[in-house]
Biotite code that builds the C-alpha atoms (Angstrom):
import biotite.structure as struc

atoms = struc.array([
    struc.Atom([0.000, 0.000, 0.000], chain_id="A", res_id=1, res_name="UNK", atom_name="CA", element="C"),
    struc.Atom([2.876, 2.531, 0.242], chain_id="A", res_id=2, res_name="UNK", atom_name="CA", element="C"),
    struc.Atom([2.957, 3.011, -3.572], chain_id="A", res_id=3, res_name="UNK", atom_name="CA", element="C"),
    struc.Atom([-0.622, 4.429, -3.966], chain_id="A", res_id=4, res_name="UNK", atom_name="CA", element="C"),
    struc.Atom([-0.049, 6.672, -0.943], chain_id="A", res_id=5, res_name="UNK", atom_name="CA", element="C"),
    struc.Atom([3.129, 8.070, -2.551], chain_id="A", res_id=6, res_name="UNK", atom_name="CA", element="C"),
    struc.Atom([1.340, 8.705, -5.847], chain_id="A", res_id=7, res_name="UNK", atom_name="CA", element="C"),
    struc.Atom([-1.636, 10.340, -4.095], chain_id="A", res_id=8, res_name="UNK", atom_name="CA", element="C"),
    struc.Atom([0.691, 12.558, -2.028], chain_id="A", res_id=9, res_name="UNK", atom_name="CA", element="C"),
    struc.Atom([2.573, 13.645, -5.183], chain_id="A", res_id=10, res_name="UNK", atom_name="CA", element="C"),
    struc.Atom([-0.666, 14.635, -6.933], chain_id="A", res_id=11, res_name="UNK", atom_name="CA", element="C"),
    struc.Atom([-1.787, 16.599, -3.885], chain_id="A", res_id=12, res_name="UNK", atom_name="CA", element="C"),
    struc.Atom([1.543, 18.489, -3.827], chain_id="A", res_id=13, res_name="UNK", atom_name="CA", element="C"),
    struc.Atom([1.198, 19.376, -7.532], chain_id="A", res_id=14, res_name="UNK", atom_name="CA", element="C"),
    struc.Atom([-2.354, 20.669, -7.033], chain_id="A", res_id=15, res_name="UNK", atom_name="CA", element="C"),
    struc.Atom([-1.351, 22.793, -4.027], chain_id="A", res_id=16, res_name="UNK", atom_name="CA", element="C"),
    struc.Atom([1.544, 24.286, -6.033], chain_id="A", res_id=17, res_name="UNK", atom_name="CA", element="C"),
    struc.Atom([-0.774, 25.152, -8.959], chain_id="A", res_id=18, res_name="UNK", atom_name="CA", element="C"),
    struc.Atom([-3.305, 26.889, -6.731], chain_id="A", res_id=19, res_name="UNK", atom_name="CA", element="C"),
    struc.Atom([-0.556, 28.781, -4.920], chain_id="A", res_id=20, res_name="UNK", atom_name="CA", element="C"),
    struc.Atom([0.884, 30.008, -8.254], chain_id="A", res_id=21, res_name="UNK", atom_name="CA", element="C"),
    struc.Atom([-2.533, 31.190, -9.481], chain_id="A", res_id=22, res_name="UNK", atom_name="CA", element="C"),
    struc.Atom([-3.080, 33.033, -6.208], chain_id="A", res_id=23, res_name="UNK", atom_name="CA", element="C"),
    struc.Atom([0.290, 34.781, -6.394], chain_id="A", res_id=24, res_name="UNK", atom_name="CA", element="C"),
    struc.Atom([-0.258, 35.767, -10.050], chain_id="A", res_id=25, res_name="UNK", atom_name="CA", element="C"),
    struc.Atom([-3.719, 37.177, -9.356], chain_id="A", res_id=26, res_name="UNK", atom_name="CA", element="C"),
    struc.Atom([-2.468, 39.153, -6.368], chain_id="A", res_id=27, res_name="UNK", atom_name="CA", element="C"),
    struc.Atom([0.340, 40.673, -8.457], chain_id="A", res_id=28, res_name="UNK", atom_name="CA", element="C"),
    struc.Atom([-2.025, 41.813, -11.224], chain_id="A", res_id=29, res_name="UNK", atom_name="CA", element="C"),
    struc.Atom([-4.274, 43.610, -8.734], chain_id="A", res_id=30, res_name="UNK", atom_name="CA", element="C"),
    struc.Atom([-1.426, 45.748, -7.367], chain_id="A", res_id=31, res_name="UNK", atom_name="CA", element="C"),
    struc.Atom([-0.412, 47.285, -10.726], chain_id="A", res_id=32, res_name="UNK", atom_name="CA", element="C"),
    struc.Atom([-0.457, 51.084, -10.587], chain_id="A", res_id=33, res_name="UNK", atom_name="CA", element="C"),
    struc.Atom([0.815, 53.738, -12.983], chain_id="A", res_id=34, res_name="UNK", atom_name="CA", element="C"),
    struc.Atom([3.766, 55.701, -11.634], chain_id="A", res_id=35, res_name="UNK", atom_name="CA", element="C"),
    struc.Atom([4.425, 58.127, -14.481], chain_id="A", res_id=36, res_name="UNK", atom_name="CA", element="C"),
    struc.Atom([2.861, 59.068, -17.807], chain_id="A", res_id=37, res_name="UNK", atom_name="CA", element="C"),
    struc.Atom([4.334, 61.419, -20.356], chain_id="A", res_id=38, res_name="UNK", atom_name="CA", element="C"),
    struc.Atom([3.192, 62.371, -23.848], chain_id="A", res_id=39, res_name="UNK", atom_name="CA", element="C"),
    struc.Atom([5.555, 64.071, -26.251], chain_id="A", res_id=40, res_name="UNK", atom_name="CA", element="C"),
    struc.Atom([4.391, 65.378, -29.661], chain_id="A", res_id=41, res_name="UNK", atom_name="CA", element="C"),
    struc.Atom([6.842, 65.186, -32.536], chain_id="A", res_id=42, res_name="UNK", atom_name="CA", element="C"),
    struc.Atom([8.017, 68.392, -34.254], chain_id="A", res_id=43, res_name="UNK", atom_name="CA", element="C"),
    struc.Atom([5.644, 67.709, -37.178], chain_id="A", res_id=44, res_name="UNK", atom_name="CA", element="C"),
    struc.Atom([2.732, 67.215, -34.780], chain_id="A", res_id=45, res_name="UNK", atom_name="CA", element="C"),
    struc.Atom([1.669, 63.919, -36.368], chain_id="A", res_id=46, res_name="UNK", atom_name="CA", element="C"),
    struc.Atom([3.198, 61.403, -33.946], chain_id="A", res_id=47, res_name="UNK", atom_name="CA", element="C"),
    struc.Atom([2.629, 61.104, -30.217], chain_id="A", res_id=48, res_name="UNK", atom_name="CA", element="C"),
    struc.Atom([4.664, 58.724, -28.046], chain_id="A", res_id=49, res_name="UNK", atom_name="CA", element="C"),
    struc.Atom([3.365, 57.815, -24.597], chain_id="A", res_id=50, res_name="UNK", atom_name="CA", element="C"),
    struc.Atom([5.482, 55.967, -22.037], chain_id="A", res_id=51, res_name="UNK", atom_name="CA", element="C"),
    struc.Atom([3.795, 54.454, -18.985], chain_id="A", res_id=52, res_name="UNK", atom_name="CA", element="C"),
    struc.Atom([5.791, 52.985, -16.108], chain_id="A", res_id=53, res_name="UNK", atom_name="CA", element="C"),
    struc.Atom([3.923, 50.613, -13.823], chain_id="A", res_id=54, res_name="UNK", atom_name="CA", element="C"),
    struc.Atom([5.030, 48.652, -10.792], chain_id="A", res_id=55, res_name="UNK", atom_name="CA", element="C"),
    struc.Atom([3.645, 45.272, -9.849], chain_id="A", res_id=56, res_name="UNK", atom_name="CA", element="C"),
    struc.Atom([4.370, 42.910, -6.985], chain_id="A", res_id=57, res_name="UNK", atom_name="CA", element="C"),
    struc.Atom([7.742, 42.227, -8.637], chain_id="A", res_id=58, res_name="UNK", atom_name="CA", element="C"),
    struc.Atom([10.675, 44.388, -7.485], chain_id="A", res_id=59, res_name="UNK", atom_name="CA", element="C"),
    struc.Atom([11.524, 45.773, -10.977], chain_id="A", res_id=60, res_name="UNK", atom_name="CA", element="C"),
    struc.Atom([9.060, 48.233, -12.640], chain_id="A", res_id=61, res_name="UNK", atom_name="CA", element="C"),
    struc.Atom([7.685, 47.423, -16.106], chain_id="A", res_id=62, res_name="UNK", atom_name="CA", element="C"),
    struc.Atom([7.712, 50.081, -18.837], chain_id="A", res_id=63, res_name="UNK", atom_name="CA", element="C"),
    struc.Atom([5.489, 50.120, -21.922], chain_id="A", res_id=64, res_name="UNK", atom_name="CA", element="C"),
    struc.Atom([5.848, 52.565, -24.838], chain_id="A", res_id=65, res_name="UNK", atom_name="CA", element="C"),
    struc.Atom([3.110, 53.116, -27.442], chain_id="A", res_id=66, res_name="UNK", atom_name="CA", element="C"),
    struc.Atom([3.611, 55.284, -30.555], chain_id="A", res_id=67, res_name="UNK", atom_name="CA", element="C"),
    struc.Atom([0.602, 56.425, -32.595], chain_id="A", res_id=68, res_name="UNK", atom_name="CA", element="C"),
    struc.Atom([0.883, 58.257, -35.914], chain_id="A", res_id=69, res_name="UNK", atom_name="CA", element="C"),
    struc.Atom([-2.195, 60.188, -36.977], chain_id="A", res_id=70, res_name="UNK", atom_name="CA", element="C"),
    struc.Atom([-3.168, 61.010, -40.532], chain_id="A", res_id=71, res_name="UNK", atom_name="CA", element="C"),
    struc.Atom([-3.049, 64.691, -41.503], chain_id="A", res_id=72, res_name="UNK", atom_name="CA", element="C"),
    struc.Atom([-6.391, 66.525, -41.364], chain_id="A", res_id=73, res_name="UNK", atom_name="CA", element="C"),
    struc.Atom([-8.594, 66.104, -44.434], chain_id="A", res_id=74, res_name="UNK", atom_name="CA", element="C"),
    struc.Atom([-8.460, 69.826, -45.228], chain_id="A", res_id=75, res_name="UNK", atom_name="CA", element="C"),
    struc.Atom([-4.664, 70.050, -44.978], chain_id="A", res_id=76, res_name="UNK", atom_name="CA", element="C"),
    struc.Atom([-2.914, 71.568, -47.984], chain_id="A", res_id=77, res_name="UNK", atom_name="CA", element="C"),
    struc.Atom([-0.633, 69.269, -49.982], chain_id="A", res_id=78, res_name="UNK", atom_name="CA", element="C"),
    struc.Atom([3.098, 69.574, -49.272], chain_id="A", res_id=79, res_name="UNK", atom_name="CA", element="C"),
    struc.Atom([4.780, 72.574, -50.918], chain_id="A", res_id=80, res_name="UNK", atom_name="CA", element="C"),
    struc.Atom([6.496, 70.484, -53.633], chain_id="A", res_id=81, res_name="UNK", atom_name="CA", element="C"),
    struc.Atom([3.483, 68.229, -54.253], chain_id="A", res_id=82, res_name="UNK", atom_name="CA", element="C"),
    struc.Atom([1.655, 68.590, -57.528], chain_id="A", res_id=83, res_name="UNK", atom_name="CA", element="C"),
    struc.Atom([4.284, 70.317, -59.679], chain_id="A", res_id=84, res_name="UNK", atom_name="CA", element="C"),
    struc.Atom([3.851, 67.377, -62.067], chain_id="A", res_id=85, res_name="UNK", atom_name="CA", element="C"),
    struc.Atom([1.138, 64.749, -62.419], chain_id="A", res_id=86, res_name="UNK", atom_name="CA", element="C"),
    struc.Atom([1.749, 61.238, -63.698], chain_id="A", res_id=87, res_name="UNK", atom_name="CA", element="C"),
    struc.Atom([-0.790, 58.560, -64.643], chain_id="A", res_id=88, res_name="UNK", atom_name="CA", element="C"),
    struc.Atom([-3.338, 57.889, -61.881], chain_id="A", res_id=89, res_name="UNK", atom_name="CA", element="C"),
    struc.Atom([-6.139, 59.507, -59.893], chain_id="A", res_id=90, res_name="UNK", atom_name="CA", element="C"),
    struc.Atom([-5.463, 62.420, -57.532], chain_id="A", res_id=91, res_name="UNK", atom_name="CA", element="C"),
    struc.Atom([-7.529, 64.556, -55.147], chain_id="A", res_id=92, res_name="UNK", atom_name="CA", element="C"),
    struc.Atom([-6.927, 68.253, -55.841], chain_id="A", res_id=93, res_name="UNK", atom_name="CA", element="C"),
    struc.Atom([-5.902, 70.119, -52.704], chain_id="A", res_id=94, res_name="UNK", atom_name="CA", element="C"),
    struc.Atom([-4.875, 66.853, -51.002], chain_id="A", res_id=95, res_name="UNK", atom_name="CA", element="C"),
    struc.Atom([-2.588, 64.943, -53.397], chain_id="A", res_id=96, res_name="UNK", atom_name="CA", element="C"),
    struc.Atom([-1.865, 67.736, -55.869], chain_id="A", res_id=97, res_name="UNK", atom_name="CA", element="C"),
    struc.Atom([-2.098, 71.531, -55.783], chain_id="A", res_id=98, res_name="UNK", atom_name="CA", element="C"),
    struc.Atom([-4.924, 73.385, -57.522], chain_id="A", res_id=99, res_name="UNK", atom_name="CA", element="C"),
    struc.Atom([-3.903, 75.191, -60.693], chain_id="A", res_id=100, res_name="UNK", atom_name="CA", element="C"),
    struc.Atom([-3.473, 74.844, -64.436], chain_id="A", res_id=101, res_name="UNK", atom_name="CA", element="C"),
    struc.Atom([-1.532, 71.873, -65.812], chain_id="A", res_id=102, res_name="UNK", atom_name="CA", element="C"),
    struc.Atom([-0.356, 71.068, -69.331], chain_id="A", res_id=103, res_name="UNK", atom_name="CA", element="C"),
    struc.Atom([0.550, 67.810, -71.091], chain_id="A", res_id=104, res_name="UNK", atom_name="CA", element="C"),
    struc.Atom([2.658, 68.292, -74.214], chain_id="A", res_id=105, res_name="UNK", atom_name="CA", element="C"),
    struc.Atom([2.410, 65.786, -77.062], chain_id="A", res_id=106, res_name="UNK", atom_name="CA", element="C"),
    struc.Atom([-0.095, 63.368, -75.485], chain_id="A", res_id=107, res_name="UNK", atom_name="CA", element="C"),
    struc.Atom([-0.892, 60.357, -77.678], chain_id="A", res_id=108, res_name="UNK", atom_name="CA", element="C"),
    struc.Atom([-4.257, 59.715, -79.331], chain_id="A", res_id=109, res_name="UNK", atom_name="CA", element="C"),
    struc.Atom([-5.216, 57.164, -76.656], chain_id="A", res_id=110, res_name="UNK", atom_name="CA", element="C"),
    struc.Atom([-4.884, 59.719, -73.816], chain_id="A", res_id=111, res_name="UNK", atom_name="CA", element="C"),
    struc.Atom([-7.887, 59.992, -71.483], chain_id="A", res_id=112, res_name="UNK", atom_name="CA", element="C"),
    struc.Atom([-8.317, 62.473, -68.645], chain_id="A", res_id=113, res_name="UNK", atom_name="CA", element="C"),
    struc.Atom([-11.281, 63.300, -66.422], chain_id="A", res_id=114, res_name="UNK", atom_name="CA", element="C"),
    struc.Atom([-12.107, 65.882, -63.756], chain_id="A", res_id=115, res_name="UNK", atom_name="CA", element="C"),
    struc.Atom([-14.745, 64.573, -61.345], chain_id="A", res_id=116, res_name="UNK", atom_name="CA", element="C"),
    struc.Atom([-16.349, 65.804, -58.153], chain_id="A", res_id=117, res_name="UNK", atom_name="CA", element="C"),
    struc.Atom([-14.405, 64.492, -55.130], chain_id="A", res_id=118, res_name="UNK", atom_name="CA", element="C"),
    struc.Atom([-16.149, 61.774, -53.158], chain_id="A", res_id=119, res_name="UNK", atom_name="CA", element="C"),
    struc.Atom([-18.245, 60.455, -56.073], chain_id="A", res_id=120, res_name="UNK", atom_name="CA", element="C"),
    struc.Atom([-15.829, 57.676, -57.068], chain_id="A", res_id=121, res_name="UNK", atom_name="CA", element="C"),
    struc.Atom([-15.630, 59.167, -60.570], chain_id="A", res_id=122, res_name="UNK", atom_name="CA", element="C"),
    struc.Atom([-19.373, 59.071, -61.260], chain_id="A", res_id=123, res_name="UNK", atom_name="CA", element="C"),
    struc.Atom([-19.957, 62.877, -61.248], chain_id="A", res_id=124, res_name="UNK", atom_name="CA", element="C"),
    struc.Atom([-17.904, 63.988, -64.283], chain_id="A", res_id=125, res_name="UNK", atom_name="CA", element="C"),
    struc.Atom([-17.212, 67.730, -64.516], chain_id="A", res_id=126, res_name="UNK", atom_name="CA", element="C"),
    struc.Atom([-15.097, 67.493, -67.703], chain_id="A", res_id=127, res_name="UNK", atom_name="CA", element="C"),
    struc.Atom([-13.203, 64.810, -69.643], chain_id="A", res_id=128, res_name="UNK", atom_name="CA", element="C"),
    struc.Atom([-11.375, 64.239, -72.909], chain_id="A", res_id=129, res_name="UNK", atom_name="CA", element="C"),
    struc.Atom([-10.146, 61.416, -75.138], chain_id="A", res_id=130, res_name="UNK", atom_name="CA", element="C"),
    struc.Atom([-7.398, 62.182, -77.658], chain_id="A", res_id=131, res_name="UNK", atom_name="CA", element="C"),
    struc.Atom([-3.938, 63.607, -77.975], chain_id="A", res_id=132, res_name="UNK", atom_name="CA", element="C"),
    struc.Atom([-2.135, 66.840, -78.604], chain_id="A", res_id=133, res_name="UNK", atom_name="CA", element="C"),
    struc.Atom([-1.118, 69.643, -76.275], chain_id="A", res_id=134, res_name="UNK", atom_name="CA", element="C"),
    struc.Atom([-3.668, 69.483, -73.468], chain_id="A", res_id=135, res_name="UNK", atom_name="CA", element="C"),
    struc.Atom([-4.480, 71.945, -70.677], chain_id="A", res_id=136, res_name="UNK", atom_name="CA", element="C"),
    struc.Atom([-6.657, 71.422, -67.578], chain_id="A", res_id=137, res_name="UNK", atom_name="CA", element="C"),
    struc.Atom([-7.517, 73.753, -64.692], chain_id="A", res_id=138, res_name="UNK", atom_name="CA", element="C"),
    struc.Atom([-8.024, 71.930, -61.395], chain_id="A", res_id=139, res_name="UNK", atom_name="CA", element="C"),
    struc.Atom([-9.753, 73.229, -58.255], chain_id="A", res_id=140, res_name="UNK", atom_name="CA", element="C"),
    struc.Atom([-9.949, 71.967, -54.674], chain_id="A", res_id=141, res_name="UNK", atom_name="CA", element="C"),
    struc.Atom([-12.841, 69.523, -54.231], chain_id="A", res_id=142, res_name="UNK", atom_name="CA", element="C"),
    struc.Atom([-12.147, 67.805, -57.547], chain_id="A", res_id=143, res_name="UNK", atom_name="CA", element="C"),
    struc.Atom([-10.443, 64.549, -58.483], chain_id="A", res_id=144, res_name="UNK", atom_name="CA", element="C"),
    struc.Atom([-8.246, 64.301, -61.571], chain_id="A", res_id=145, res_name="UNK", atom_name="CA", element="C"),
    struc.Atom([-7.650, 61.069, -63.496], chain_id="A", res_id=146, res_name="UNK", atom_name="CA", element="C"),
    struc.Atom([-5.052, 60.735, -66.240], chain_id="A", res_id=147, res_name="UNK", atom_name="CA", element="C"),
    struc.Atom([-4.445, 57.623, -68.379], chain_id="A", res_id=148, res_name="UNK", atom_name="CA", element="C"),
    struc.Atom([-1.812, 57.335, -71.133], chain_id="A", res_id=149, res_name="UNK", atom_name="CA", element="C"),
    struc.Atom([-1.323, 61.154, -71.333], chain_id="A", res_id=150, res_name="UNK", atom_name="CA", element="C"),
    struc.Atom([2.268, 61.361, -70.151], chain_id="A", res_id=151, res_name="UNK", atom_name="CA", element="C"),
    struc.Atom([3.392, 63.913, -67.581], chain_id="A", res_id=152, res_name="UNK", atom_name="CA", element="C"),
    struc.Atom([1.308, 66.982, -66.735], chain_id="A", res_id=153, res_name="UNK", atom_name="CA", element="C"),
    struc.Atom([3.327, 70.034, -65.641], chain_id="A", res_id=154, res_name="UNK", atom_name="CA", element="C"),
    struc.Atom([1.980, 72.926, -63.588], chain_id="A", res_id=155, res_name="UNK", atom_name="CA", element="C"),
    struc.Atom([1.987, 76.261, -65.466], chain_id="A", res_id=156, res_name="UNK", atom_name="CA", element="C"),
])
């Protein structure tokens, strides 16, 4: 009979150890408190880094750093150098490219461009053209501009 008693005693010791570990872990998570919080904006104002130091039941404090980068505001002007030229694609005027008059020199006969109302996914066409030559468009904020196979548009 000593063998079953030894096995039973070993199982009991394992169970007591497990419950003791769970109790210690739960007690440590309840004592977590923030010691210091700091937020520092970047020079551009788009990124904020927050560092939080917390202490638990353990002797060494834990530190966590979170960095969040926010998108620029929707009404922000495009960067100063943005929009001097336009390549093939679709652009939002005042966001991706600057408003103004642009010219494509020597566009091929399969060139297509369109000016549409922003936010309509191209369905509200203000003006468009198919064909080549020396082309000129005037773009205003609140419009989208699409260019396909026209070459490079340069701001006048």
